Backbone as a ProteinNet text record, in pm:
[ID]
protein_1_A
[PRIMARY]
MPAMGKRRKGLTEKQEAFARELASGKYSISEAYRRVYSAENMSGPVVRNEASKLAARNDITMMVERLKAQRLAREASVGLSDRDRVLEKLRTLLDDGEPSDAVKVAAARLLGQSCGLFTTDISITNTNKDADTIEAELIAKLESLGIDEPIDASETQQALDKSVH
[TERTIARY]
17109.5	17115.9	17028.5	17078.1	16999.7	16876.1	16773.8	16650.5	16675.4	16596.5	16612.6	16599.6	16682.3	16674.9	16755.5	16797.3	16877	17023.1	17108.7	17252.6	17305.7	17397	17462.5	17557.1	17564.1	17654.6	17795.3	17893.4	18032.1	18075.9	18198.3	18257.2	18244.8	18239.4	18241.3	18383.8	18400.3	18534.9	18627	18574.8	18657.5	18694.2	18601	18631.4	18738.4	18727.8	18829.8	18965.3	18964.3	19089.4	19149.4	19064.4	19110	19174.1	19109.3	19162.2	19296.9	19308.8	19436.3	19547.1	19514.2	19614.2	19659.4	19564.6	19600.8	19686.5	19647.2	19717.6	19858.2	19881.5	20015.6	20118.6	20071.8	20162.6	20240.9	20212.9	20287.8	20227	20099.2	20027.8	19955.6	19941.4	19856.7	19711.9	19618.5	19479.3	19434.8	19482.7	19445.8	19503.2	19628.6	19689.8	19618.3	19584	19512.2	19376.5	19310.5	19180	19194.7	19293.8	19316	19348.8	19419.8	19457.4	19336.5	19232.1	19117.2	18998	18972.1	18853.2	18890.2	18794	18813.3	18810	18926.7	18934.1	19004.5	19019.1	19092.5	19028.9	18898	18827.1	18797.6	18855	18829.8	18948.2	18920	19027.7	19092.9	19210.4	19283	19202.3	19141.2	19062.4	18942.7	18880.6	18766.1	18813.5	18926.5	18981.7	19015.2	19082.1	19117.3	18992.8	18889	18765.8	18700	18686.3	18623.7	18708.1	18838.4	18927.4	18920	18914.6	18905.6	18775.7	18665.8	18536.2	18539.2	18595.8	18601.4	18692.6	18809.2	18904.7	18851.5	18762.1	18707.8	18597.4	18547.9	18442.1	18495.8	18415	18455.8	18494	18415.1	18445	18574.5	18603	18729.5	18845.7	18831.2	18936.1	18968.4	18864.2	18886	18961.3	18925.1	18994	19139.3	19163.5	19300.7	19384.6	19331.5	19405.4	19433.2	19333	19351.5	19458.6	19455.5	19555.4	19696	19704.9	19835.4	19891.1	19804.6	19848	19895.2	19823.9	19865.1	19999.8	20018.2	20144.6	20260.6	20239.7	20344.7	20378.5	20277.2	20300.7	20381	20346.9	20422.1	20566.9	20587.4	20723.5	20804.1	20741.5	20810.3	20843.7	20751.7	20772.5	20888.6	20893.9	21003.2	21135.5	21137.5	21260.4	21307.5	21215.1	21248.9	21296.5	21230.6	21267.1	21410.2	21442.1	21578	21680	21647.4	21738.5	21763	21654.9	21667.7	21753.9	21735	21813	21961.7	21992.8	22133.7	22194	22122	22175.2	22193.2	22098.6	22110.4	22232.8	22254.3	22370.5	22500.6	22503.8	22623.8	22647.6	22539.8	22555.3	22608.6	22557	22603.2	22751	22790.3	22932.6	23018.6	22968	23042.6	23059.2	22951.4	22954.1	23012	22974.2	23008.7	23091.7	23145	23217.7	23342.5	23402.5	23526.9	23629.4	23729.3	23828.5	23902	23888	23956.7	23909.8	24002.7	23967.8	23910.1	23953	23906.1	23755.1	23700.1	23556.6	23482.7	23530.7	23464.1	23473.7	23589.4	23606.6	23514.9	23508.2	23422.3	23275.6	23234.7	23096.2	23066	23158.5	23138.8	23130	23215.5	23215.5	23081.7	23035.2	22909.4	22790.7	22793.2	22686.2	22685.9	22803.1	22814.4	22767.8	22802.7	22759.2	22607.5	22546.4	22400.8	22330.7	22396.6	22339.4	22380.5	22464.6	22508.4	22616	22691.9	22794.4	22915.6	22942	23065.7	23044.2	22938	22914.7	23004.5	23057.8	23148.4	23098.9	22972.1	22918	22904.3	22974	22966	22924.6	22820.9	22771.5	22785.7	22863.6	22884.1	22836.8	22746.9	22695.2	22743.5	22817.6	22867.5	22803.4	22719.8	22646.9	22706.7	22801.2	22867.4	22767.9	22678.8	22579.8	22635.7	22602.1	22645.1	22544.5	22579.9	22498.3	22359	22349	22218.4	22124.8	22179.9	22099.1	22050.5	22141.4	22104.4	21997.1	22013	21915.2	21778.3	21776.1	21649.6	21583	21662.1	21607.6	21550.3	21621.2	21572.9	21442.7	21435.3	21312.9	21197.3	21222	21116.5	21069.8	21163.6	21128.2	21046.1	21088.4	21014	20873.1	20860.6	20728.7	20641.3	20701.4	20623.6	20576.1	20646.7	20608	20512.2	20480.1	20386.3	20452.1	20580.9	20653.9	20686.1	20607.5	20621.1	20721.1	20735.9	20825.2	20968.3	21060.8	21200.4	21247.1	21336.3	21388.1	21511.6	21511.3	21625.2	21721.7	21842	21939.3	21971.6	21978.9	22013	21900.6	21774.1	21661.5	21663.8	21697.7	21704	21812.9	21929.2	22038.2	22002.4	21932.7	21892.2	21794.1	21702.3	21605.2	21675.9	21775.7	21852	21930.4	21991.1	22068.3	21978.7	21857.2	21763.7	21722.6	21701.2	21656.8	21767	21892.7	22004.7	22025.2	21999.4	22026.4	21911.1
-7934.2	-7959.6	-7858.1	-7796.9	-7696.5	-7758.2	-7676.4	-7722.8	-7751.5	-7840.7	-7876.3	-7752.3	-7742.9	-7632.8	-7511.3	-7503.4	-7390.1	-7429.9	-7341.5	-7367.8	-7327.3	-7403.1	-7372.7	-7255	-7163.6	-7049.6	-7093.5	-7037.7	-7069.2	-7198.8	-7234.4	-7353.6	-7472.5	-7589.9	-7711.1	-7732.1	-7823.7	-7853	-7901.3	-7984.5	-8035.1	-7924.2	-7834.1	-7721.9	-7632.3	-7608.1	-7528.5	-7598.7	-7730.8	-7807.2	-7801.5	-7811.3	-7801.7	-7664.9	-7559.3	-7424.5	-7410.5	-7468	-7461.7	-7534.4	-7650.7	-7725.9	-7645.2	-7583.4	-7500.2	-7381.6	-7316.1	-7195.5	-7227.2	-7350.5	-7386.5	-7376.5	-7387.5	-7379	-7506.5	-7610	-7735.5	-7831.9	-7813	-7912.9	-7849	-7926.7	-7885.5	-7897.5	-7848.4	-7857.2	-8002.7	-8086.6	-8228.6	-8295.7	-8266.3	-8325	-8277.3	-8149.5	-8095.6	-8164.3	-8185.2	-8252.4	-8394.9	-8468.3	-8606.3	-8612.8	-8513.3	-8512.8	-8492.1	-8427	-8392.5	-8485.4	-8515.2	-8592.6	-8738.5	-8826.2	-8967.9	-8981	-8986.9	-8988.1	-9113.5	-9216.9	-9336.7	-9402.4	-9398.1	-9465.9	-9373.1	-9254.6	-9158	-9158.1	-9141.7	-9132.7	-8994.6	-8984.6	-8857.2	-8743.1	-8764	-8655.3	-8613.9	-8707.1	-8673.9	-8593.1	-8633.7	-8559	-8417.6	-8403.6	-8270.5	-8185.1	-8243.3	-8170.8	-8125.3	-8216.6	-8181.4	-8078.6	-8096.3	-8002.5	-7864.5	-7860.9	-7733.1	-7661.6	-7735.5	-7673.9	-7617.4	-7693.9	-7650.1	-7527.9	-7532.3	-7421.6	-7294.5	-7307.8	-7191.1	-7121	-7185	-7122	-6995.2	-6891.6	-6762.2	-6770.5	-6841.6	-6849	-6925.3	-7025.7	-7100.2	-7010	-6943.4	-6854.1	-6745.3	-6686.9	-6580.4	-6632.9	-6752.7	-6809.1	-6840.6	-6896.8	-6928.8	-6801.4	-6695.4	-6569	-6509.5	-6516.3	-6465.3	-6544.1	-6676.7	-6761.2	-6738.3	-6720.8	-6692.7	-6559.9	-6459	-6326.8	-6335	-6411.2	-6428.7	-6499.6	-6602.4	-6676.9	-6587.6	-6509.1	-6419	-6313.2	-6262.1	-6161.8	-6222.9	-6346.2	-6414.7	-6435	-6481.7	-6505.4	-6375.8	-6269.3	-6140.3	-6092.4	-6111.6	-6069.7	-6145.6	-6274.8	-6356.8	-6313.5	-6292.3	-6249.6	-6115.1	-6022.2	-5889.6	-5897.6	-5979.5	-5996.5	-6050.2	-6151.7	-6207.8	-6103	-6027.7	-5923.6	-5820.3	-5778.1	-5679.1	-5731.7	-5858	-5916.7	-5920.5	-5958.7	-5964.4	-5824.5	-5726.8	-5590.5	-5534.8	-5563.4	-5516.1	-5578.3	-5707	-5775.3	-5713.9	-5685.1	-5623.3	-5484.6	-5408.8	-5275.7	-5287.5	-5385.8	-5406.5	-5443	-5533.7	-5571.5	-5451.5	-5371.2	-5254.2	-5153.9	-5129.9	-5028.8	-5080.8	-5201.9	-5251.8	-5379.6	-5412.7	-5539.1	-5543.6	-5657.5	-5676.5	-5574.5	-5551.5	-5451.4	-5487.4	-5610.1	-5654.4	-5574.5	-5515.5	-5439.1	-5528.9	-5653.6	-5745.6	-5764.7	-5777.9	-5796.5	-5672.7	-5555.3	-5431.3	-5408.1	-5437.8	-5420.1	-5516.5	-5641.5	-5739.6	-5698.1	-5651.1	-5607.3	-5487.8	-5393.7	-5275.3	-5315.4	-5407.9	-5452.9	-5519.8	-5610.1	-5680.1	-5583.8	-5490.9	-5391.5	-5305.6	-5265.1	-5186.3	-5263.6	-5391.4	-5473.6	-5487	-5499.4	-5514.1	-5388.3	-5274.7	-5146.8	-5113	-5196.9	-5172.8	-5066.8	-5044.8	-4941.3	-4977.7	-5104.5	-5144.8	-5202.7	-5164.3	-5215.8	-5142.7	-5216	-5157.1	-5181.6	-5210.9	-5233.1	-5099.9	-5087.3	-4966.5	-5010.2	-4949.2	-4984.4	-4863.7	-4879.7	-4772.2	-4822.5	-4746.4	-4783.9	-4680.8	-4726.2	-4639	-4682.1	-4596.1	-4633.1	-4572.6	-4480.8	-4418.3	-4371.9	-4281	-4228.3	-4105.1	-4091	-3971.6	-3858.8	-3738.7	-3620.5	-3630.5	-3686.3	-3696.8	-3790.3	-3899.9	-3994.4	-3929.3	-3858.3	-3789.7	-3685.4	-3608.3	-3506.6	-3570.3	-3681.2	-3748.6	-3799.1	-3851.9	-3899.8	-3783.8	-3671	-3554.1	-3500.9	-3494.1	-3446.4	-3540.4	-3671.8	-3768.9	-3752.9	-3729.8	-3711.2	-3584.2	-3474.7	-3349	-3365.3	-3437.3	-3459.6	-3542.3	-3640.2	-3722.3	-3638.5	-3528.3	-3438.5	-3329.1	-3331.5	-3233.6	-3106.5	-3108	-2990.6	-3017.4	-2952.9	-2983.1	-2893.1	-2769.4	-2677.2	-2697.6	-2705.1	-2718.8	-2593.1	-2609.1	-2497.8	-2443.2	-2311.9	-2246.9	-2203.9	-2255.6	-2228	-2079.3	-2008.2	-1866.1	-1786	-1824.1	-1755.1	-1779.7	-1901.2	-1934.1	-1852.1	-1839.2	-1763.2	-1614.6	-1562.1	-1423.5	-1398.9	-1490.4	-1476.6	-1483	-1567.5	-1576	-1447.8	-1393.7	-1270.8	-1155.3	-1146.3	-1039.6	-1052.4	-1175.8	-1194.3	-1162.1	-1173.5	-1144.3	-993.9	-918.7	-774.3	-695.9
6301.4	6158.3	6085.3	5975.2	5905.2	5840.6	5826.9	5763	5616.2	5558.4	5416.9	5329.3	5229.1	5135.5	5178.2	5303.3	5349	5356.4	5314.4	5319.6	5455.5	5501.9	5628.6	5606.3	5701.5	5688.8	5723.7	5654.3	5682.7	5615.3	5642.4	5582.6	5676.9	5618.4	5699.9	5749.6	5842.9	5894.3	5782.9	5694	5583.8	5485.8	5458.9	5370	5430.7	5561.7	5628.9	5624.6	5647.1	5642.3	5501.8	5399	5260.1	5236.1	5283.3	5266.6	5338.4	5458	5531.7	5456.3	5399.5	5322.5	5201	5131.5	5015.6	5057.7	5164.9	5210	5257.2	5298.7	5346.1	5234.3	5109.7	4996	4971.8	5047	5035.1	4933.8	4903.2	4823.2	4705.8	4598.5	4487.2	4532.9	4452.5	4495.6	4502.8	4412.6	4417.1	4541.7	4573.5	4693.8	4819.5	4824.2	4939.7	4953.2	4841.6	4844.2	4898	4848.1	4892.8	5041.8	5092.7	5234.3	5325.5	5274.8	5358.6	5335	5209.3	5175	5146	5158.2	5125.3	4974	4914.5	4769.1	4716.9	4801.9	4759.1	4637.8	4628.3	4518.8	4401.6	4405	4297.5	4200.7	4073.3	3973.8	3981.4	3923.8	3922.7	3863.3	3744.5	3685.7	3772	3838	3923.3	4043.6	4103.5	4217	4173.9	4058	4007.6	3986.7	3929.9	3903.4	4033.5	4130	4257.8	4333.5	4331.9	4400.7	4335.8	4204.4	4133.1	4165.6	4166	4199.3	4341.2	4432.4	4571.6	4586.4	4522.4	4532.7	4468.1	4371.9	4301.7	4380.5	4484.4	4563.6	4629.5	4627.8	4680.8	4829.1	4908.3	5051.6	5079.2	4998	5012.3	4970.5	4856.5	4806	4907.2	4967.3	5065.4	5187.5	5232.8	5348.7	5315	5197.2	5155.9	5150.4	5090.9	5080.8	5219.3	5308.1	5443.9	5517.7	5505	5572.3	5515.3	5384.1	5322.5	5372.7	5380.1	5427.7	5572.3	5655.4	5794.6	5804	5721.1	5722.2	5678.5	5572.7	5525.3	5630.1	5697.8	5802.5	5917.2	5954.9	6061.2	6020.3	5895.7	5847.6	5843.6	5798.6	5793.3	5933.6	6024.8	6163.6	6226.4	6203.9	6259.8	6198.4	6066.3	6000.2	6049.7	6065.4	6114.4	6258.4	6336.9	6477	6489.1	6410.3	6412.4	6369.3	6266.3	6217.1	6326.4	6390.9	6498.8	6613.3	6647.9	6757.3	6722.6	6599.9	6557.7	6559.6	6505.4	6502.2	6643.3	6732.3	6870.5	6937.8	6914	6972.4	6919.2	6790.2	6732.6	6791.8	6810.3	6871.5	7013.9	7088.4	7225.7	7227.5	7137.6	7130.8	7093.2	7003.3	6959.3	7072.8	7147.3	7253.3	7384.3	7420.6	7552.6	7548.9	7433.6	7420.2	7506.4	7505.3	7579.4	7531.8	7612.9	7572.8	7443.4	7400.9	7280.2	7158.6	7087.4	6967.5	6859.2	6853.5	6749.9	6757.4	6878.1	6894.4	6846.5	6884.3	6844.8	6693.9	6637.2	6492.9	6417.1	6461.7	6395.6	6406.2	6523.5	6541.3	6452.4	6446.1	6361.5	6214	6172.2	6032.5	5998.7	6084.2	6058.7	6060	6151.5	6158.7	6032	5989	5866.3	5744.3	5738.2	5625.3	5622.5	5740.9	5745.1	5696.1	5707.4	5662.1	5519.5	5460.2	5323	5311.3	5417.9	5414.5	5329.7	5314.1	5248.6	5109.9	5046	4911.1	4813.5	4722.6	4624.6	4482.9	4468.2	4334.9	4263.6	4153.5	4072.7	3933.4	3883.7	3751.8	3660.3	3556	3459.8	3325	3265.9	3135.6	3035.1	2939.6	2835.3	2705.3	2650	2529.5	2403.1	2417.3	2301.6	2196	2233.4	2139.6	2070.8	1944.2	1873.2	1899.6	1859	1887.9	1826.5	1705.3	1639	1716.6	1768.7	1846.4	1975	2041.9	2165.8	2138.8	2029.8	1995.1	1968.5	1895.4	1864.7	1993.1	2086.2	2212.7	2294.9	2295	2368.5	2309.2	2177.7	2111.6	2142	2138	2169.7	2314.5	2403.6	2544.5	2562.7	2497.2	2505.6	2450	2338.9	2280.1	2373.7	2441	2535.1	2653.7	2682	2790.4	2743	2613.5	2559.9	2511.7	2494.2	2445.1	2298.8	2209.9	2068	1995.9	2043	1973.9	2020.6	1925.3	1966.9	2039.8	2128.8	2208.2	2137.8	2114.5	2050.6	2160.1	2157.4	2262.7	2271.7	2158.6	2163.5	2229.3	2204.5	2269.9	2419.8	2460	2602.2	2668	2603.3	2658.5	2670.3	2569.9	2574.7	2690.1	2709.8	2819.3	2953.9	2965.3	3087.8	3112.9	3005.5	3018.7	3064.2	3010	3047.8	3193.3	3240.1	3377.8	3477.8	3437.6	3525.6	3536.8	3428	3426.9	3470.5
[MASK]
+++++++++++++++++++++++++++++++++++++++++++++++++++++++++++++++++++++++++++++++++++++++++++++++++++++++++++++++++++++++++++++++++++++++++++++++++++++++++++++++++++++

């Protein structure tokens, strides 16, 4: 037991359990507090206040963030692993599948879809701008790039002609 007046290093078991409940993402801070601490005789506002104070502690916040990051990394790893397994199976079916063309065609189609080969989304934006609007937009863009003087097309053409000859 720590000596009087000295704080114990690290979190208590209940504080760690509270942090784990919060990091799970399943519970609000009040629900997490109720799951860990004896709060049956506490009113809702008191539970919220105590849970908020506890959740605001730097050591609790750091543990919650670390646990969340670990959980997200695990979830991403599992998702990536499953994706890799499916793609590997499709490649195997494509390369070594039964002589049936249907199996190979289906595997090739699914593999292509997973790579985005068969997307047909085409987005065309037609704004129907007149020449004055386009010119104003170009001048604004040039000014934002620090080019204040307008460019004279005939001077540009002359400079190009000189560089060619």
